[in-house]
N, C-alpha and C positions, 0 to 999 in steps of 0.2 A: 642484558638484564636491565630492569628499570632501577633506576635510583630512587632513593626516598622522595626526592622532589618530584620526580617523574610518577611515581606511584600515587601521589595524591592528586596529580593533575590529570592523569588518564584513568578514567574509571569505567568499569564495565556498565552497559546499560541494564536497565530494568528488564527482567524477565516478563514481566507485566505487558510492558511497551512492545517487546519483541513479539510476543504473542498476538497483541491487538492489531499491530501493523501487518503480521504475516496473515492472520485470519481476514483481514479488511482486504488486502490485496488479491487474496485468494477469491474472495466473494466478488470483487470487481472483475477479476478475470473470468469467473463464471458467468457474470452478467453480460459481459461483453461479447463473449465467444459462443456460450451456450445457453441464451435466454429462454430458450423453449423448454429447457428441462428444469427450470427453477419451481418449486412448489410455493408459488406466490402465497396461497391460502394458509399455508403453515408457518408463515414467517412473522405473524402478528402484524404491527404497524409498519415494519420494514417491507413487507410483501407488497401492499398496494402502492407504495412509494416507488419501489423499485420497478413495478410493472408499468407505471406511468412514465418513469424515465426511459424504460426500454421502448414503450410504445410511442412516444413523443419526441425523444430526444437521443435516439440510438446513436446518430452520427457524433453528437457531442460527447457521449459516453466513450466511443472509441477513440475520438481525437484526445480527449482527457486521459484516457488510460495510456496511450503512448506518449503524452506529455508527461505523466507521473513516471513512467520508465525512464524517460530522457533526464528528467530532474534528478532521479535517484543514481543514475549511472554518473551523471555530470557531478553530483555532490560527492561521490565516492572516490571520482578521479581527482577532484579537488583535494579531498582529504589525504589521497596518497601523496600528491605533490606537496601539500603543505607539511606533512609529516617527514618529509626526507630531509 
């Protein structure tokens, strides 16, 4: 169990940020793997921007997607090692 000092140091993350990150990563996955199924016209200002990126920079989106996964896995492994 956590001690009093440990309880103040380790705090649970905000539900807001967990939700934002999860939805953003889900949208990024959708853009990289299924760009033909995205309703660009229904997304407001995000639609044309996403369509431009898909049409002109899809390779960069794919590489950035895998880089983001690599960074997230690396930081989680680092956190595990750091907390031991």
